[in-house]
N, C-alpha and C positions, 0 to 999 in steps of 0.2 A: 504494500500500500504506500503510495507516495505521501510525503509530508502534507501536501495540500489536502489530499483525500482524507488522511487521518485527522487533520484539524477540523475539516467540515463534518466528519462523522461524529467526532466527540462533541461538537457543538449541537448536532442534531439529537444526541442522546441526553441533552440537558445537563451536560457536565459543566462545572465551573473551572475554566482554564486559567492558570496563573502564568503570565507572560512577563519575563524579566528583560529589562532594557540591556542592550549590549552596544559597545562601541568599537569592539575589536574581537579577533578570534579568541584571545585569552579570556576576555570577559564572558564570551559565549561558552567556552569550555567550563568555566567556573559555574555558570548558571545551569548548564546541563548536569554537571556533577551534583549540584545542590537539589536537583529533582524538579526543576521547572518544566512546564508543559510546552513552552515555546519561547522564542526570542523576539524582542522588539528592536528592530534596527533603527535606532533612535537618531533623529536629526539633531535634537537638543544635545545628546551626549557627544555626537561627532563634532558639532560646533564647539562644545566646551573643550574637547580634546585638542582642537586647533586653536584654542584661546580666543574664539570669536563669539559674538552674541548670536543668539538663535533668531536671525532676521533674514533668512533666505540667502545668506552669504556663502554657505557651503553648496557647491554645485552638485547636480545630479550625477556627474561623473565621479566625483569624490565619494558620494554616498553609495553608488553602485560598486565602487572598488571595495569599500568596507563590507558591503553585503556579500560580494563574491568570496572575499577572504573568510568571512564567517561561515558561509555555506560550505566551503571547502574543509572546515574543521569540525562542524557540528552536524548531528543528525536531526536536530529539532526543527520543527516548522518555524519559518521566519515571517513575522508580520512587519512589513516595511512602512516606516513613517515617511510619506512623500509630501508632507505639508499640503500645499495648494495644488499639487500636480505639476508644478514648474511652469504654470501659465494657464492658457485657456484649454478648451476641450481638445484641440488639435495637439497641444503639448501632452495632454493626458494620454491620448492614443499612443504617442511615441513612448511615453514613460511606462505604460503597462507592458508593452512588448519587451522593453529593456529589463524591467524588474522580474518578469516571468523567466526570462532567459538567465538572469543572474542567480536565480534560486529562491526567490521569495515564494511564499505560499499565500500571501494576502498583502493588500495595501490598505492604508488608511489615508483618505483624502479629506481635507477640511474645507469648510465653506467661507474662509476668509479671502480677502483680496490679496493679490500678489504685489509686492513682497510682504510676507506675513511678519508679525512680531510675536515673540513668545507669549503664550497665553497668561502665564502667571506673573509677569512683571508688572509692578505697580505703575499705573498711569500709561500703560502701553497702548498703542493704536490698535483697535480691535474692530476694523471695518469688515463687514460681511458682504459677499456677493448677493445679487438678486437670486431668489430661490430658483427661478426658471433657468438662469445661467448655470447654477450648480447642478441642477437636474441634468442639464446637457453634459456636464463633466461625468456624472455617474453613468449616464446612458452610454457615453463614449467608452468608458472603462469596461462596462459589461459587454458591449458589442465587440471589443478588441481582444479580450482574453481568449487564449487558445484552450486552456484547460478549464473545463466547466467547474472544477472543484476550487479553482483559485478564487479567493474571497475578496469582494469589493466592500470595504467598510467606509461608510459615510460618517464624517465627524461634524457635528454642528457645534458652533461656538456661540450660539444665541445666549446662553447663560453667562458666558465669559463677557460678552458684549453688553450685558445688562438689559437684554430685550425681554426677559421674563419667560416663565414656563410655557405660556400659551404659544408664544412665537417659536420656542424650541420644539414643542410638540408638532406644530404646523409644519415646520421645516423637516423634522424627522419623518413625518408621514409622507411628505412630498418626495423625500430622498428614497424611502422604501418603495414608493410607487415607481420611481425611475429605475429600480432594479438593485438597489443596495442590498447586500446579504445581511448586514448588521448595521446598527447605529451606535456610534460612539458619542455619548453625551458627556460634556466636559464642564467642570465648575472650578472656580477658584475660591469658593466659600470655605471658611476655616472649619466648618462642620459639614456633615453629610446631608443636611436637611434638603437642599436643592435636589440632590441626586436621588434621594429616597422618594421625594415627592414626585419627581419626574417619572421614576420607575413605576410607582403606583398608578400614575395617570396614563402610562403608555399602554395602548391597546393595539399597537401596530402588529404587523404580521412577521416581523423579524426581531431577533433578540438584541440585547444591548451590550455595549462594552463600556467600561469605566476606567478611569486613570486616577486612583485615589492618592494623588500627591499632596494636595492642599488639605485633605480631610483624612488623615491616616488612621483615625479611630474606627473607621468602617471596616470591620473584619469579615472574614469569610463566612462565618455563621450568619451574620446579619445580611450579607449580600445574598446568600442562598435563600433566605427567608423572603426576599423581595420577589423571587420567582422568575424573572425574565432577563437577568444579567447572566451571560454565559462566559464572559472574558474579563479578566482584571489585568491591566497593564501597569507594571511598576516602572513608571516612565523615566525617572532620572536617578534611580537609586544606585545603579552601577557606578556612574561617574562620581556621584556624591560620596559613596563609600570609598572609592579609590582615592579621591582628593583628600578625604578625612585622614586616611592612613598615611598618605604621603606627606601632608602638612605636619602631622604629628612626628613622623620619623625624621623628616628633614630638620625640623626645629630642634628636636632632641640631639641630633648629631652636631648641629652647629653650637648648641648650648654646652654640650659635653666636650666639644673639641675633638670629637672622634666617634667611632661606632662601638666603643667598648661596652656601652650599656644597651643600645637599641638592638644589637644583633640578636639578642635572646628573644625578642618579641616579634620578630618578623619570620617569614617562611624561610627555611633553609634552602640553599641553592639546589639541593637535591630534589626538592619538591617542584621547583621550576623546571629542572631537567625532565621530571616525570611528565609535566604538562606539555613539554616540548616533544615528547615521544623520543627522547634521546636513546633509549634502549633499542628502539626499532632502527634508528639510524646506525647505531653501533653494530647491530646484527647484520644490517645490509653491508656495512663496511667489511665485516668479517667474511661475508659470503662472496662479495663481488670485487673488492679491491685486491688485485693481485700484484 
């Protein structure tokens, strides 16, 4: 069973899938070993890796390079964050073909204008497309995919833009009618009330996806109780965890004037060798290098 078919089948069985953000093959390997159901090829995390704001500054080529590298090292299905689709519906047609070939099992497209600004930044510009124009993007994506199991997930930023639940529901229904397989509803509220209210009000024909970055107290048990959420994306935890560990280690090394204290608290180099498949490379050397 292909990763895309496996992902679609598990969603159809009403499973709650936990998807971890990744920005590199190493982070993808760690997520797979931790037991996650899939990977989020995160635009935010890749932007942060390059030290850039999440404002459509990272190109599709850069994002695809990351996704291909991850797909080459992980067996998990990959949900690709393609922001606004890199332009209009014609750009979306091109993007879908590229992301399918690169190894994605799904894409998430959001209804902001291009270039987008990160949803969670205070005071950020959060302009949305006309509903009809975004329906065209979703229709283009659905018509273009070669694999019928490849998921098209429509993300509405109506709550992020302060337009309210009624507008979010209206847009979500329109996107489902255009052929979206799932709806990602996003919120930057510090509690989960907006998301829970939307979920209870949602009577659409497709399941929901959430990204509980701003409202971390919404746990799996409460999510399952809502009944129509099938996917949880942990959208920026990989890069934040990595940055936390590096900040702490680097500061300690500088303060201590060396690594004499910090080395005990970080992974031994042998663990990195394991993640790199060094034993496989050594075995190949022994077999083939004459």
